N, C-alpha and C positions, 0 to 999 in steps of 0.2 A: 636623494641627498645621500641615498647607501645606507642608513639606518632601517631597523627594524622598530618602530617606534610601536604603532598601531597595529593591533590586531581582533579583527573581526570588530572594528570601530572602537574599541577599547585603548586605551594607554597603559598596553601592559606586554608591549613587544621585549623581546631581547636585548634590545640597544637602549631601553627606558633609563636605562642608570647613567648613561651619557649626557643626558638632557639637564634639565633644570626643572623639571616639571617635581609636583610635591611628590607624585609618586617614586619618581626616584631617590627620596630621602624618605622613602615608608610613611609617609604622611597620606592617609586614608581618609580621616575625618575632620570635621570641623575641630573638635577636642584639639587633634593633634596638632592642627594646623595653628592653633591660637598659642597652644606650649610652645610650641617650636618659634612662634612671633613674639613671643615672650607679652602678649595681649591678656590683661585681665579682664573675665568676664565681668567685674563691676565697673558698670560705667562707660565702658569701651564699646559695648554690644548694645543695637537699640532695644530699649524694653519694647514688649506687646504692645499693638496701638489698643486703646481702650476704645472699642466702637460695638455696636450693637451684633453686628452681624461677622461673623467670623471669617466671609469670604472675603477674597483679594480679587484683584487682577494686577496682571504683571505685563507689562506693554516692553516689547524691544522694538526700538528705534534704531535703524542703521545708521550712520555718518552718512552725510550729504556727499556729494562728488569731489574729492580732492583735485589740486591745482596738478598732482601727480596721474590721478586715473587720467586727466585731459594728454596727459603727455605720453600715455600707456608706460608708466614705470612703475615698478612693484614696490607700493609704499612699506606696508609691513607697518613697523614700531616708528618711522620714519616721522617728526613730526610737522608735517606737513598742512598747509590751512588749505580751506575750503575754496573751490571755484566759485564763479559768481553762479553758475548754475546749481552748485551745491546748497549754497546761500539760499537760492529760491526754492529747492527741495527742502530744506529745513521749515522754511515759511509757509510752503504748500500742507508738510505735516503737521504743523502747529493748526492749520486752520482745518486740518482735516481731525483733529483731536479735540479741537473744540466744538466744530460740527456735531459729535458723538458724544460730545459731553462728558468727557474726561477730564478729571482733576486728582491732581496727584500729591502725597504725604511727603513723598521721598524721591529723590532720582539718584542715580548712581552712572558714571560716566568711566570711560579710562582717563588717564593725564594728557591725553591727547587734543591738540587745538581743535581739531577736524571735529571731535566728537563732544566737545565742551561747548563749542559755538554751535554744532546742532540742536543740542538739548537745550541750551539757552534761547537760540532764535525760536524754537519747538515752543517751548515753555512761554516765552513773551506772546506769541502769536495766537496761544490758545488760551490766555489769561490765567495761566497758572504762577504765578508769582503774586508777591507780596511785600 
């Protein structure tokens, strides 16, 4: 695209100010972000979980194949749905999570339907619902 955004794998290139990345606005910490977004720590941020062990596992699950993936169209932030194969991938991901015994306290997704549907389907097929 003709911009130097990444430098040595970090978003600190000379053209970073031309983007909407937090780094372009001088935001470099969570506290800076919360201040800029006018988020108050009281009640807006999840409280630490009361558990016996301080160890947690973070699981990353990529969304399943989208209908635009099938058509070989770059998707980016376009809100397109899962293809039938993508739905099947989400089911298989859920079965794998169940087989490995994963139980989740919290799940985060983007606002895109393919991500939400993937998470929802995987959670349903891994018995992670209430």
